[in-house]
N, C-alpha and C positions, 0 to 999 in steps of 0.2 A: 265403855261398853267394850267387851271383848268382840273383836271382829270375826273371830273364829266360832265362838259358841253363842254369841248373842246375849251372854250374861250381862247384866247391869247391876253395878254395886252402887249403894249410897254410902259414900265415903264422908265420915265425919272430921277426920284429920289425916295429916300425912301418915303414911305407913305402907306396910307391904302386904299384898294379897297373893297367895299361892293357891293354885287349884289344879286338880287333875281329875281325869274320868276313871272309873272303876268299871269292871265287868260284873253285871248283875249275877247273882247266884240263881241260876234257873231252877235248881232242884228245890231250893228255899221258896222261890216264888210259886212254883207248880204245887208245892205242898200246902200253900195257903190260898190256892185258886186265884193267884194274882198275875198280871202281866206287867212288864216293865213299861212305864209310860213315857220314858225318855232316858237320857243318860243319867248316870249316877255319878254325882260329884263329891269330891273331898275338898273343902274350902277351908283355908287357914288364913288368919289375919293375926299374927303375934302382937301387934301394937293395938288391937281392937279397934281399928278404924272403919270397920264395915258394920253398919247397924242395920241394914236391909239388903235383900238380894231380890232381883227380879228375873224369873226364869222365862224366857220368851215363849216357849210353848204353853205356858200357863196364862198368859195375858191375852185375853180377847181383844181384838181391834174394836175401837169405839165406832158405833153406827154413826153415819153421817149426820143424822137429826142431833146426836149428842154433841158432835163437834161443833155444829153451828150454833147449838144453844150455849156451849161453853164460850164461844167467841163473842156472843152477844150480850153476856150478863155482867160486863165489867163496868157496872154503874158506880157512881161516886160513893153510895152506901156500901157496896160490896169490897170497893177498893179500901175503904176506911177499915173494914174488918179483916182483909188480907194483910194490909200494911205491917202490923207489928209482927205477925208470923213470918212474912218475907224477910224483914230486917233480922229476925233471930235465926232463921233457918237456912237461908241461901249461903252456900259454901263459897269460900273464896275462889276456888277454880271455876265454879259456876258463875260467879260475878263476873270474872274476867272474860269468860266466853259470851256472856249476855252483852257486856259493853262493846265487844267486837261486832257481834250480830246487829246491835241497835244502830252501831256507827254505820255498818255496811248498809243498812235498810234506811239510813238517813233519818232516823227517829231522833238521834241526838247529834249535836254538832262536835266538832273536835274540841272546841272550848268546854263544852259540857262534859265530854269524856274525861278531860284533864282534871276538872273539878271533882268528878267521882273518883278518880284514882289518887287524889292528893292526900286525904286523911289516912292515918296509920291503922285505925281500927276498922275491921271489916264491917261491923255494924253501921259505922257512920257512912261508909262507902255505899252500903246497901241502902241506907235511908236516903242519901242524896239521889242515887240512881232512881229509886222508886218515886219519889217526890217529883223529880225532874220530868220523868215519863207521864205520870198521873197528871201533871199541870198541862200536858199536851193534848189531853182528851182520851176519849174511849178508844179511838183507832190505835193511837200510840200505845195505850195501856194493854189493848187486845194483842199487839205484836210483841210487847214484853212478855205477856203470859204465854203465848204460843211458843215463843223462844225458850222460856223457862220449862215448859212442857217437854220440848225437844231435847234440851240439854240435861235436865234433872227432873225426870217423871216423878220420883220419889217426893221431892220437895213441893212440886206442883200439885200432886194429890193430896199432900198434908195441908197445903193453903186452901184447898177446895173443900175440906172437911167442914161441915156446918154452914156452908155458904148456900142460901136458897137458889138452886138452879132452876 
């Protein structure tokens, strides 16, 4: 996330992202009876590493009831549905951040962290992390999902698609 603009990018692989703001053409806006709703951005990703963008002024804050409902529905059935999507979609940088957070929250031990970091394949690391946390119960799974939501909202939202909330 950019600390200046609040833009969040869903990055699929290493690459560069360049962006800048432009000034809206007021004459054009007025001729169409429109108003600028926020800054105008030019965003370039030559390597094609950005597949989604979140504009902070367009994202409503979740209501408290929704947050509570999200945190309480990580049943065994829902986790079984989420698991393959988590393994496939979580990025390597997000996985590393999740490991740090879960270690700091004492959800996983240092030995478990080492086991997750050991495999070369990202999908294997994601599988080990997910299964380790899932086996610790609903509270640990809820912490994992909350951390994922904080670190990679796009991935979290994609996991939640189709889950009965």
